Short mmCIF file of the C-alpha atoms (twelve columns), coordinates in Angstrom:
data_MODEL
# 
_entry.id   MODEL 
# 
loop_
_atom_site.group_PDB 
_atom_site.id 
_atom_site.type_symbol 
_atom_site.label_atom_id 
_atom_site.label_alt_id 
_atom_site.label_comp_id 
_atom_site.label_asym_id 
_atom_site.label_seq_id 
_atom_site.Cartn_x 
_atom_site.Cartn_y 
_atom_site.Cartn_z 
_atom_site.pdbx_PDB_model_num 
ATOM 1   C CA . MET A 1   -22.137 -30.696 -7.449  1 
ATOM 2   C CA . GLN A 2   -19.008 -32.678 -8.216  1 
ATOM 3   C CA . THR A 3   -15.792 -30.821 -7.525  1 
ATOM 4   C CA . THR A 4   -12.590 -31.128 -9.488  1 
ATOM 5   C CA . ASN A 5   -8.998  -30.820 -8.392  1 
ATOM 6   C CA . LEU A 6   -6.782  -28.928 -10.830 1 
ATOM 7   C CA . PRO A 7   -3.258  -27.576 -10.363 1 
ATOM 8   C CA . ASP A 8   -4.247  -24.076 -11.406 1 
ATOM 9   C CA . THR A 9   -7.250  -22.403 -9.793  1 
ATOM 10  C CA . THR A 10  -7.901  -20.258 -12.854 1 
ATOM 11  C CA . GLU A 11  -8.605  -23.342 -14.969 1 
ATOM 12  C CA . MET A 12  -11.788 -24.128 -13.061 1 
ATOM 13  C CA . ILE A 13  -13.182 -20.979 -11.526 1 
ATOM 14  C CA . ALA A 14  -15.621 -20.074 -14.258 1 
ATOM 15  C CA . ALA A 15  -17.158 -23.536 -14.207 1 
ATOM 16  C CA . GLY A 16  -17.008 -24.009 -10.452 1 
ATOM 17  C CA . GLY A 17  -14.927 -26.487 -8.531  1 
ATOM 18  C CA . ARG A 18  -12.807 -27.004 -5.456  1 
ATOM 19  C CA . ILE A 19  -10.295 -24.234 -4.846  1 
ATOM 20  C CA . GLN A 20  -6.802  -25.324 -3.937  1 
ATOM 21  C CA . ARG A 21  -5.750  -24.146 -0.501  1 
ATOM 22  C CA . SER A 22  -2.934  -21.622 -0.649  1 
ATOM 23  C CA . ASN A 23  -1.562  -18.546 1.047   1 
ATOM 24  C CA . SER A 24  -3.899  -16.456 -1.075  1 
ATOM 25  C CA . LEU A 25  -7.117  -18.351 -0.410  1 
ATOM 26  C CA . VAL A 26  -9.285  -15.246 -0.145  1 
ATOM 27  C CA . GLU A 27  -7.882  -13.980 -3.436  1 
ATOM 28  C CA . ASP A 28  -8.608  -17.336 -5.076  1 
ATOM 29  C CA . VAL A 29  -12.186 -17.310 -3.794  1 
ATOM 30  C CA . TYR A 30  -12.634 -13.722 -4.923  1 
ATOM 31  C CA . GLU A 31  -11.385 -14.548 -8.425  1 
ATOM 32  C CA . ALA A 32  -13.657 -17.596 -8.583  1 
ATOM 33  C CA . ILE A 33  -16.810 -15.671 -7.717  1 
ATOM 34  C CA . PHE A 34  -15.767 -12.729 -9.904  1 
ATOM 35  C CA . ALA A 35  -15.362 -15.048 -12.906 1 
ATOM 36  C CA . GLN A 36  -18.812 -16.532 -12.361 1 
ATOM 37  C CA . LEU A 37  -20.374 -13.080 -12.110 1 
ATOM 38  C CA . MET A 38  -18.668 -11.833 -15.273 1 
ATOM 39  C CA . ALA A 39  -19.514 -14.977 -17.227 1 
ATOM 40  C CA . LEU A 40  -23.133 -14.719 -16.012 1 
ATOM 41  C CA . LYS A 41  -22.934 -18.157 -14.391 1 
ATOM 42  C CA . ILE A 42  -24.254 -16.261 -11.374 1 
ATOM 43  C CA . ALA A 43  -27.154 -14.444 -12.988 1 
ATOM 44  C CA . PRO A 44  -27.647 -10.708 -12.357 1 
ATOM 45  C CA . GLY A 45  -30.041 -10.165 -9.472  1 
ATOM 46  C CA . SER A 46  -29.866 -13.772 -8.292  1 
ATOM 47  C CA . ARG A 47  -29.334 -14.731 -4.670  1 
ATOM 48  C CA . ILE A 48  -25.842 -15.806 -3.605  1 
ATOM 49  C CA . THR A 49  -25.819 -18.164 -0.633  1 
ATOM 50  C CA . VAL A 50  -22.629 -18.483 1.375   1 
ATOM 51  C CA . ASP A 51  -23.343 -22.115 2.232   1 
ATOM 52  C CA . SER A 52  -23.631 -23.120 -1.426  1 
ATOM 53  C CA . LEU A 53  -20.306 -21.459 -2.241  1 
ATOM 54  C CA . VAL A 54  -18.692 -23.165 0.760   1 
ATOM 55  C CA . LYS A 55  -19.752 -26.527 -0.679  1 
ATOM 56  C CA . GLU A 56  -18.865 -25.640 -4.257  1 
ATOM 57  C CA . PHE A 57  -15.332 -24.458 -3.505  1 
ATOM 58  C CA . ASP A 58  -14.702 -26.642 -0.442  1 
ATOM 59  C CA . VAL A 59  -13.569 -23.766 1.775   1 
ATOM 60  C CA . SER A 60  -14.764 -22.269 5.059   1 
ATOM 61  C CA . HIS A 61  -17.241 -19.407 5.443   1 
ATOM 62  C CA . THR A 62  -14.572 -16.813 6.232   1 
ATOM 63  C CA . PRO A 63  -12.893 -16.492 2.793   1 
ATOM 64  C CA . ILE A 64  -16.300 -16.571 1.112   1 
ATOM 65  C CA . ARG A 65  -17.558 -13.660 3.204   1 
ATOM 66  C CA . GLU A 66  -14.342 -11.689 2.710   1 
ATOM 67  C CA . ALA A 67  -14.505 -12.193 -1.041  1 
ATOM 68  C CA . LEU A 68  -18.174 -11.182 -1.164  1 
ATOM 69  C CA . GLY A 69  -17.344 -8.069  0.848   1 
ATOM 70  C CA . ARG A 70  -14.743 -7.086  -1.727  1 
ATOM 71  C CA . LEU A 71  -17.170 -7.711  -4.570  1 
ATOM 72  C CA . GLU A 72  -19.743 -5.614  -2.733  1 
ATOM 73  C CA . GLY A 73  -17.232 -2.757  -2.721  1 
ATOM 74  C CA . GLU A 74  -16.906 -3.119  -6.493  1 
ATOM 75  C CA . GLY A 75  -20.654 -2.921  -6.961  1 
ATOM 76  C CA . LEU A 76  -20.984 -6.463  -8.270  1 
ATOM 77  C CA . VAL A 77  -22.658 -7.878  -5.167  1 
ATOM 78  C CA . LEU A 78  -25.319 -6.362  -2.918  1 
ATOM 79  C CA . LYS A 79  -25.845 -7.222  0.742   1 
ATOM 80  C CA . THR A 80  -29.167 -6.766  2.489   1 
ATOM 81  C CA . HIS A 81  -29.408 -6.909  6.286   1 
ATOM 82  C CA . LEU A 82  -30.971 -10.163 7.535   1 
ATOM 83  C CA . ILE A 83  -31.396 -11.401 3.950   1 
ATOM 84  C CA . GLY A 84  -27.913 -11.914 2.604   1 
ATOM 85  C CA . TYR A 85  -26.126 -11.430 -0.684  1 
ATOM 86  C CA . ARG A 86  -27.281 -11.225 -4.262  1 
ATOM 87  C CA . ALA A 87  -25.638 -10.405 -7.551  1 
ATOM 88  C CA . ALA A 88  -26.088 -6.797  -8.588  1 
ATOM 89  C CA . PRO A 89  -28.733 -6.350  -11.280 1 
ATOM 90  C CA . GLN A 90  -27.717 -5.414  -14.784 1 
ATOM 91  C CA . ILE A 91  -27.326 -1.699  -15.332 1 
ATOM 92  C CA . THR A 92  -30.306 0.020   -16.923 1 
ATOM 93  C CA . ARG A 93  -30.245 1.587   -20.380 1 
ATOM 94  C CA . ARG A 94  -30.288 5.009   -18.766 1 
ATOM 95  C CA . ARG A 95  -27.290 4.135   -16.582 1 
ATOM 96  C CA . PHE A 96  -25.521 2.707   -19.605 1 
ATOM 97  C CA . ASP A 97  -26.027 5.934   -21.534 1 
ATOM 98  C CA . GLU A 98  -24.832 7.991   -18.573 1 
ATOM 99  C CA . LEU A 99  -21.674 5.906   -18.151 1 
ATOM 100 C CA . TYR A 100 -20.731 6.272   -21.797 1 
ATOM 101 C CA . GLU A 101 -21.523 9.966   -21.820 1 
ATOM 102 C CA . MET A 102 -19.192 10.392  -18.845 1 
ATOM 103 C CA . ARG A 103 -16.480 8.269   -20.451 1 
ATOM 104 C CA . LEU A 104 -16.652 10.259  -23.687 1 
ATOM 105 C CA . LEU A 105 -16.314 13.487  -21.751 1 
ATOM 106 C CA . LEU A 106 -13.354 12.366  -19.643 1 
ATOM 107 C CA . GLU A 107 -11.331 9.596   -21.254 1 
ATOM 108 C CA . PRO A 108 -10.385 11.139  -24.632 1 
ATOM 109 C CA . HIS A 109 -9.123  14.241  -22.835 1 
ATOM 110 C CA . ALA A 110 -7.206  12.097  -20.356 1 
ATOM 111 C CA . ALA A 111 -5.704  10.045  -23.200 1 
ATOM 112 C CA . ALA A 112 -4.454  13.231  -24.843 1 
ATOM 113 C CA . LYS A 113 -2.854  14.342  -21.576 1 
ATOM 114 C CA . ALA A 114 -1.279  10.918  -21.109 1 
ATOM 115 C CA . ALA A 115 0.159   11.039  -24.635 1 
ATOM 116 C CA . ALA A 116 1.675   14.456  -23.973 1 
ATOM 117 C CA . ALA A 117 3.444   13.076  -20.895 1 
ATOM 118 C CA . MET A 118 4.322   9.688   -22.391 1 
ATOM 119 C CA . ASP A 119 7.774   8.197   -21.870 1 
ATOM 120 C CA . GLU A 120 9.332   4.810   -22.518 1 
ATOM 121 C CA . ALA A 121 8.556   3.391   -19.062 1 
ATOM 122 C CA . LYS A 122 4.880   4.391   -19.239 1 
ATOM 123 C CA . LEU A 123 4.532   3.062   -22.768 1 
ATOM 124 C CA . ASN A 124 6.055   -0.259  -21.758 1 
ATOM 125 C CA . THR A 125 3.565   -0.501  -18.876 1 
ATOM 126 C CA . LEU A 126 0.664   0.011   -21.278 1 
ATOM 127 C CA . LEU A 127 2.109   -2.401  -23.830 1 
ATOM 128 C CA . GLU A 128 2.430   -5.041  -21.115 1 
ATOM 129 C CA . ALA A 129 -1.165  -4.503  -19.984 1 
ATOM 130 C CA . ALA A 130 -2.397  -4.753  -23.566 1 
ATOM 131 C CA . GLY A 131 -0.303  -7.864  -24.110 1 
ATOM 132 C CA . VAL A 132 -1.972  -9.660  -21.210 1 
ATOM 133 C CA . MET A 133 -5.372  -9.021  -22.806 1 
ATOM 134 C CA . SER A 134 -4.298  -10.457 -26.161 1 
ATOM 135 C CA . ARG A 135 -3.223  -13.815 -24.720 1 
ATOM 136 C CA . ARG A 136 -5.555  -16.734 -25.317 1 
ATOM 137 C CA . GLU A 137 -4.475  -18.986 -22.479 1 
ATOM 138 C CA . GLY A 138 -6.594  -21.854 -21.198 1 
ATOM 139 C CA . LYS A 139 -9.575  -23.595 -22.757 1 
ATOM 140 C CA . ASP A 140 -12.410 -21.741 -21.047 1 
ATOM 141 C CA . ASP A 141 -13.691 -18.871 -23.198 1 
ATOM 142 C CA . ARG A 142 -15.809 -17.470 -20.396 1 
ATOM 143 C CA . LEU A 143 -12.848 -17.414 -18.049 1 
ATOM 144 C CA . ARG A 144 -10.813 -15.586 -20.673 1 
ATOM 145 C CA . TYR A 145 -13.698 -13.132 -21.016 1 
ATOM 146 C CA . SER A 146 -13.732 -12.337 -17.296 1 
ATOM 147 C CA . ASN A 147 -9.946  -11.976 -17.310 1 
ATOM 148 C CA . PHE A 148 -10.194 -9.621  -20.268 1 
ATOM 149 C CA . ALA A 149 -12.725 -7.471  -18.391 1 
ATOM 150 C CA . ARG A 150 -10.335 -7.074  -15.473 1 
ATOM 151 C CA . GLN A 151 -7.301  -6.363  -17.652 1 
ATOM 152 C CA . ASP A 152 -9.277  -3.882  -19.742 1 
ATOM 153 C CA . ALA A 153 -10.140 -1.991  -16.560 1 
ATOM 154 C CA . ILE A 154 -6.449  -1.996  -15.579 1 
ATOM 155 C CA . PHE A 155 -5.392  -0.761  -19.044 1 
ATOM 156 C CA . HIS A 156 -7.804  2.166   -18.947 1 
ATOM 157 C CA . ASP A 157 -6.948  2.960   -15.336 1 
ATOM 158 C CA . LYS A 158 -3.247  3.144   -16.210 1 
ATOM 159 C CA . ILE A 159 -4.033  5.649   -18.945 1 
ATOM 160 C CA . MET A 160 -5.967  7.721   -16.425 1 
ATOM 161 C CA . GLU A 161 -3.028  7.487   -14.014 1 
ATOM 162 C CA . PHE A 162 -0.616  8.716   -16.679 1 
ATOM 163 C CA . SER A 163 -2.916  11.651  -17.462 1 
ATOM 164 C CA . GLU A 164 -1.949  12.938  -14.002 1 
ATOM 165 C CA . ASN A 165 -5.469  13.958  -13.029 1 
ATOM 166 C CA . GLU A 166 -6.312  11.914  -9.955  1 
ATOM 167 C CA . LEU A 167 -9.851  13.284  -9.714  1 
ATOM 168 C CA . ILE A 168 -10.733 11.999  -13.188 1 
ATOM 169 C CA . ARG A 169 -9.112  8.672   -12.367 1 
ATOM 170 C CA . GLN A 170 -11.015 8.281   -9.108  1 
ATOM 171 C CA . THR A 171 -14.299 9.371   -10.679 1 
ATOM 172 C CA . LEU A 172 -14.055 6.673   -13.328 1 
ATOM 173 C CA . SER A 173 -12.680 4.036   -10.969 1 
ATOM 174 C CA . HIS A 174 -15.474 4.449   -8.447  1 
ATOM 175 C CA . GLN A 175 -18.086 3.678   -11.106 1 
ATOM 176 C CA . HIS A 176 -16.564 0.240   -11.828 1 
ATOM 177 C CA . ALA A 177 -17.845 0.854   -15.337 1 
ATOM 178 C CA . HIS A 178 -15.863 -1.904  -17.047 1 
ATOM 179 C CA . PHE A 179 -17.187 -4.654  -14.791 1 
ATOM 180 C CA . HIS A 180 -20.808 -3.607  -15.280 1 
ATOM 181 C CA . ILE A 181 -20.388 -3.086  -19.016 1 
ATOM 182 C CA . PHE A 182 -18.813 -6.485  -19.635 1 
ATOM 183 C CA . ARG A 183 -21.614 -8.189  -17.690 1 
ATOM 184 C CA . LEU A 184 -24.164 -6.989  -20.247 1 
ATOM 185 C CA . MET A 185 -23.334 -9.745  -22.693 1 
ATOM 186 C CA . TYR A 186 -20.824 -12.457 -23.396 1 
ATOM 187 C CA . HIS A 187 -19.559 -12.309 -26.978 1 
ATOM 188 C CA . ALA A 188 -16.138 -12.800 -28.553 1 
ATOM 189 C CA . ARG A 189 -16.673 -9.693  -30.695 1 
ATOM 190 C CA . VAL A 190 -16.547 -7.548  -27.560 1 
ATOM 191 C CA . THR A 191 -12.945 -8.534  -26.915 1 
ATOM 192 C CA . GLU A 192 -11.624 -9.048  -30.449 1 
ATOM 193 C CA . GLU A 193 -12.598 -5.613  -31.743 1 
ATOM 194 C CA . ALA A 194 -11.466 -3.925  -28.534 1 
ATOM 195 C CA . LEU A 195 -7.962  -5.341  -29.052 1 
ATOM 196 C CA . ASP A 196 -7.709  -3.688  -32.472 1 
ATOM 197 C CA . GLU A 197 -8.859  -0.376  -30.989 1 
ATOM 198 C CA . HIS A 198 -6.300  -0.659  -28.207 1 
ATOM 199 C CA . GLU A 199 -3.605  -0.985  -30.881 1 
ATOM 200 C CA . ALA A 200 -4.638  2.370   -32.335 1 
ATOM 201 C CA . ILE A 201 -4.482  3.961   -28.887 1 
ATOM 202 C CA . LEU A 202 -1.047  2.467   -28.250 1 
ATOM 203 C CA . ALA A 203 0.204   3.687   -31.636 1 
ATOM 204 C CA . ALA A 204 -0.802  7.225   -30.678 1 
ATOM 205 C CA . PHE A 205 0.995   6.865   -27.357 1 
ATOM 206 C CA . GLY A 206 4.043   5.476   -29.126 1 
ATOM 207 C CA . SER A 207 4.136   8.621   -31.244 1 
ATOM 208 C CA . ALA A 208 3.412   10.804  -28.203 1 
ATOM 209 C CA . ASP A 209 0.607   12.369  -30.274 1 
ATOM 210 C CA . PRO A 210 -2.088  13.886  -28.026 1 
ATOM 211 C CA . GLU A 211 -4.637  14.503  -30.777 1 
ATOM 212 C CA . ALA A 212 -4.255  11.018  -32.217 1 
ATOM 213 C CA . ALA A 213 -4.672  9.576   -28.708 1 
ATOM 214 C CA . ARG A 214 -7.783  11.696  -28.142 1 
ATOM 215 C CA . LYS A 215 -9.306  10.508  -31.417 1 
ATOM 216 C CA . ALA A 216 -8.381  6.840   -30.904 1 
ATOM 217 C CA . MET A 217 -9.860  6.798   -27.412 1 
ATOM 218 C CA . ARG A 218 -13.068 8.478   -28.562 1 
ATOM 219 C CA . ILE A 219 -13.493 5.975   -31.381 1 
ATOM 220 C CA . HIS A 220 -12.796 3.082   -29.005 1 
ATOM 221 C CA . ILE A 221 -15.422 4.209   -26.493 1 
ATOM 222 C CA . GLU A 222 -18.011 4.920   -29.208 1 
ATOM 223 C CA . HIS A 223 -17.468 1.473   -30.727 1 
ATOM 224 C CA . SER A 224 -17.612 -0.161  -27.301 1 
ATOM 225 C CA . ARG A 225 -20.963 1.523   -26.716 1 
ATOM 226 C CA . ASP A 226 -22.286 0.389   -30.085 1 
ATOM 227 C CA . ARG A 227 -21.145 -3.219  -29.521 1 
ATOM 228 C CA . LEU A 228 -23.046 -3.465  -26.261 1 
ATOM 229 C CA . LEU A 229 -26.245 -1.632  -27.201 1 
ATOM 230 C CA . PRO A 230 -27.892 -4.838  -28.512 1 
ATOM 231 C CA . ALA A 231 -27.986 -6.079  -24.911 1 
ATOM 232 C CA . PHE A 232 -30.973 -3.781  -24.427 1 
ATOM 233 C CA . ASP A 233 -32.953 -5.019  -27.461 1 
# 
């Protein structure tokens, strides 16, 4: 595979290519593999060989293994003794239903609590997180999609943080739901409609209206579920 030198690592990671050496090499390698997993360039359930990634990104084994270890912790990569690594399989329909049932039970309530405790600093943090998702930087749609998945997880996690219930936050975080959900399909509709729903959530936070925040979050999660259901057809 031909490698390409680019000044910005993020411009090539979804397609594959040599990673520029820097002080954050492991982070660069992690982001590269993460982007390929989210964009389904590395297919769910497929084997991931360290040697092939070493050649593709022109780095040593060490950052590859460290990055794969981090991805294993996020549930996106599985490691089997004496066999090696493989991409996690897609979640099942049953798991999908369970994740959304849990989200509908926890996140609207947490959004209401966050709205009740909202202040200018917290709102600005959420507005900034939402703003990152709305940017359309770079030419690679699949890279933007993987970036959106990460920022969406951060946005929702910040809301859980501001709800001031650490148990709910940890419960949702440990499921890595956003990463698994976004791997179900790649479609612009998934991100475009989510942005509009985020605006409704932010409007409720801006008004410090708990019931409006509860409703907006419930609608957002229900619509997210409905957008992704066709992946199981």
